DOLUM-715119 format. One line per field, with one value per residue (C-alpha): x negated, y negated, z. Coordinates in steps of 0.001 Angstrom, whole numbers, always signed. Layout:
N
c1 <- c(X:...)
c2 <- c(Y:...)
c3 <- c(Z:...)
! end
This chain:
332
c1 <- c(-190:-1741:-1735:+1051:+3555:+5072:+6623:+10168:+10991:+13618:+11411:+11669:+8378:+9817:+7677:+5386:+6746:+7052:+7666:+11141:+11374:+10856:+7473:+5722:+6485:+8280:+9584:+12951:+14069:+14775:+17042:+20698:+22523:+19714:+20990:+19891:+17313:+18887:+22329:+19589:+19756:+22494:+22664:+18863:+18276:+16162:+13726:+11974:+13890:+14172:+11838:+14175:+13173:+11109:+12170:+15570:+15169:+16918:+20402:+20552:+23605:+23181:+24421:+25535:+22646:+19945:+19502:+19917:+21217:+19399:+22320:+19939:+20768:+23947:+23237:+24629:+26974:+28863:+27475:+25669:+22654:+20475:+18592:+15157:+15896:+18024:+21167:+24257:+25442:+28950:+29497:+31369:+34922:+34981:+36431:+39815:+39788:+40199:+43204:+44836:+45126:+46511:+49448:+49893:+50306:+53157:+54900:+54434:+55922:+59181:+59876:+59819:+62045:+64358:+64422:+65056:+68276:+69422:+69380:+71047:+73795:+74364:+74550:+77374:+79295:+79224:+80001:+83281:+84414:+84122:+86636:+89424:+88049:+91795:+91177:+87681:+88618:+91563:+91353:+91125:+94554:+95627:+93909:+95447:+99063:+98836:+97677:+100746:+103671:+101867:+102204:+105946:+106549:+104918:+107017:+110778:+109897:+109698:+113122:+114008:+112678:+113841:+117367:+117379:+116632:+118995:+121557:+120235:+120910:+124200:+125653:+124095:+125774:+129032:+128640:+128363:+131604:+133527:+132262:+133181:+136452:+137284:+135992:+138487:+141433:+141185:+141252:+144102:+146099:+145532:+146968:+150141:+150176:+150123:+152802:+154866:+154851:+153309:+149741:+149186:+147264:+145330:+144483:+144423:+147889:+151084:+153750:+156781:+159347:+162711:+165210:+168988:+170723:+174623:+174239:+172927:+170499:+171681:+170508:+170460:+167971:+165887:+166088:+164847:+162052:+160963:+161121:+158816:+156262:+155961:+155778:+152551:+150744:+151735:+150737:+152240:+155129:+157362:+159976:+160741:+163818:+164488:+164518:+160790:+162691:+160185:+160793:+158543:+159650:+158877:+160344:+163587:+164001:+167401:+168775:+172725:+174780:+175578:+178057:+177542:+174799:+172846:+170932:+170631:+167323:+166990:+169883:+168648:+170074:+167855:+168552:+167111:+164980:+163341:+159252:+158422:+154511:+152891:+149406:+147849:+146636:+148157:+148201:+149397:+152328:+152816:+153356:+155627:+158292:+157751:+158682:+161852:+165406:+163339:+163764:+162428:+164949:+167923:+167378:+166817:+170063:+172305:+170412:+167581:+163775:+160741:+157635:+154526:+151308:+148239:+146411:+142846:+143729:+147006:+148017:+151537:+151653:+155018:+155725:+158303:+159290:+157864:+161066:+161646:+161738:+164559:+164088:+160922:+158022:+154968:+154252:+151444)
c2 <- c(+602:-3426:-6211:-8097:-5498:-4040:-1747:-1541:+1781:+2060:+3577:+326:-1646:-5222:-8207:-9870:-13109:-15251:-12732:-12152:-13608:-11847:-9865:-7685:-5441:-2337:-3940:-4924:-9375:-10200:-12260:-11244:-12069:-10091:-7710:-3987:-2877:+288:-1843:-4066:-503:+1665:+3625:+4485:+8081:+9265:+11170:+10035:+8580:+10800:+10053:+8674:+10564:+9363:+6662:+5746:+2893:+3877:+1651:+39:-1424:-4568:-4164:-7708:-7403:-7596:-3958:-2006:+1634:+4230:+5835:+8034:+10117:+10784:+13485:+12186:+15315:+14205:+16400:+15444:+15775:+17729:+15641:+15622:+19035:+20750:+19864:+18528:+14928:+14361:+11949:+9364:+8644:+9198:+12971:+11528:+8288:+11270:+12519:+9167:+8248:+12070:+11344:+7993:+8799:+11467:+8852:+6832:+9522:+9676:+6759:+6070:+9059:+8122:+4141:+5849:+8515:+4760:+2752:+5974:+6237:+2272:+2384:+5227:+2981:+335:+1842:+3706:+142:-1785:+186:-1093:-4571:-4570:-1651:-2258:-5338:-3403:-3027:+356:+81:-869:+2070:+4296:+3112:+3421:+7087:+7961:+6026:+8005:+11503:+9991:+9996:+12891:+14815:+12763:+13991:+17775:+17393:+15957:+18326:+21414:+19911:+19195:+22695:+24254:+22233:+23288:+27024:+26572:+24084:+27703:+30051:+27992:+27849:+31632:+32206:+29568:+30995:+34871:+33310:+32257:+35230:+37126:+34581:+34609:+38627:+38704:+36292:+38003:+41046:+39197:+38181:+41102:+42481:+39184:+39752:+36393:+37965:+39972:+43195:+45825:+49119:+53488:+54597:+56132:+54919:+56823:+57038:+57988:+58589:+59609:+62598:+63564:+61022:+57737:+56970:+55203:+52818:+55082:+57455:+54278:+53360:+56836:+56721:+53255:+54455:+57587:+55882:+52972:+56332:+57513:+54481:+52381:+48928:+46883:+48425:+46596:+48074:+47172:+48356:+49556:+45868:+44872:+42933:+43486:+42829:+42406:+44958:+43828:+45174:+43099:+43644:+44969:+47745:+47711:+49897:+47757:+47796:+50851:+52450:+49581:+48085:+44891:+44554:+40951:+39760:+40844:+43360:+45930:+49071:+52380:+54036:+52620:+52876:+52242:+51503:+51407:+50808:+53034:+57019:+59088:+62642:+61318:+59544:+62334:+65116:+62770:+62735:+66059:+67643:+70226:+68269:+65132:+62477:+64827:+67834:+65288:+63513:+66791:+67847:+65054:+65888:+63582:+63695:+62227:+61745:+60808:+59239:+58696:+55342:+54426:+51272:+50279:+46410:+44935:+41686:+40494:+37606:+37403:+33746:+33361:+33249:+29421:+30408:+28696:+30541:+32757:+31150:+32650:+32890:+30694)
c3 <- c(+15:-725:+1306:-210:+629:+4360:+4806:+6283:+6987:+4532:+2179:-150:-650:+395:-1212:+730:+1941:+5606:+8314:+10327:+13428:+16191:+15949:+13534:+11410:+12228:+15715:+16871:+16329:+19977:+18776:+20479:+17006:+14498:+12395:+12767:+10891:+9862:+8409:+6122:+3415:+4870:+752:+831:+997:+3434:+1615:-1622:-4220:-7147:-9806:-13103:-16922:-18962:-21250:-19066:-15977:-12858:-12688:-9839:-8174:-5890:-2508:+22:+1828:-659:-798:-3929:-4747:-7025:-9504:-11362:-8643:-10851:-14520:-17894:-17599:-14582:-11942:-8834:-8956:-6121:-3757:-2656:-620:-2590:-1667:-3789:-3630:-3970:-7341:-5410:-6511:-10371:-9957:-8376:-10841:-13785:-11925:-11137:-15109:-16071:-13068:-14290:-18379:-17144:-15438:-18381:-20815:-18268:-18088:-21874:-21966:-19906:-21407:-24809:-23239:-21565:-24693:-26876:-23954:-24211:-28436:-28221:-25684:-27350:-30847:-28704:-27443:-30278:-31961:-30242:-28324:-26539:-24514:-23772:-21889:-20433:-16854:-15189:-13621:-16892:-18471:-15900:-16672:-20364:-19907:-17225:-19985:-22758:-21044:-19964:-22838:-24735:-21911:-23026:-26863:-25759:-24283:-27433:-29684:-27400:-27376:-31307:-31496:-29120:-31117:-34750:-33131:-31562:-34897:-36587:-34663:-35311:-38332:-39024:-36363:-38708:-41906:-39725:-39326:-42580:-44267:-41946:-42111:-46688:-45975:-43604:-46039:-48941:-47212:-46133:-49774:-51500:-48975:-48859:-53166:-53746:-54525:-57709:-56446:-58796:-57481:-57512:-58310:-60079:-62296:-61288:-64290:-63939:-66987:-66247:-67289:-67144:-64368:-64173:-61652:-58492:-56783:-53331:-55448:-56358:-52974:-51396:-54230:-52353:-48693:-49506:-51240:-48242:-45653:-48010:-47723:-50775:-51134:-53548:-55716:-58618:-60425:-64471:-66653:-70534:-71199:-69541:-66649:-63757:-60353:-57512:-54584:-51043:-47293:-48151:-51090:-52308:-54707:-55937:-58483:-61343:-64721:-67329:-65047:-64661:-61474:-60013:-57770:-55760:-57759:-61005:-63486:-64782:-67211:-67874:-68262:-64638:-63643:-60460:-60580:-57194:-55459:-53374:-52542:-55840:-54707:-51472:-52948:-54924:-52969:-50829:-53586:-54864:-50929:-51214:-51130:-51714:-54652:-57938:-56507:-55866:-59508:-61187:-59152:-61017:-64726:-64690:-65238:-62607:-65024:-62949:-64503:-62454:-62843:-61675:-62279:-61401:-61631:-59723:-61447:-60693:-57799:-55428:-54561:-51432:-48484:-46583:-42654:-41357:-37769:-37026:-35782:-34906:-31229:-30019)
! end
């Protein structure tokens, strides 16, 4: 050590200069406010400082009290350098700094993602509310009332629909009932019209012709034939004379004997031969006239003859004038 440098006990050479008050180098300063000599360089290592690599100058960092710190102990690769006694010294706060930057980056990404999501939600809400500015400016209480009114209106409309459907079913059912009643009334009216002689009729039946012999065909023989035919199921009848005059036979029809073997039916004079056209079952009616001692036997016993002719379609076209009732009324 040269005369210009003194040993301070810290391991670092101290330039020559005026001596500190209190005594020679290495002795404590007797002043009560004098700093501790160990506090002058608290970062100084206990051994010899590491030698810097060739071509590199040791990096120093100024300290508050004028002492310098050798940073060459930190290697270029970022790993801690070994001290003179072979123990690795910590690098300092470099590693926590890197972790802090990583955590900061993840938090920043999360914040950005939340901001983007918030912006998207605001845009969608703005587009939705911009379609109806009236509803957008409406209070929540008013919106609840509007929704309640819509629900009540829907309920009323559903009730109206059900009522209309019930009315439709009733009308259809009533229409069907009325149509069925009308059809039945029409059928009944047709039947009564045929029985009353006010309507013509066609159907399977017979023609029965009476030819006189030595004795003329009397009204009683014709009336017996009509009664037998009715009893055998005749539904409509008419009688014709030789002069082609025709009279409809109904329940009130009467027969009288006329002059010269003629026959008076319903006040109309008919001459023989007489032909009765009847609608009904041909076999049954023919059997009824041919019973022993019946119409055919009586006519043939008087010298006359009865001729039958079956018809697939027999036509009773003569009509009777409707009877005007003066006293009878239907029972209600």
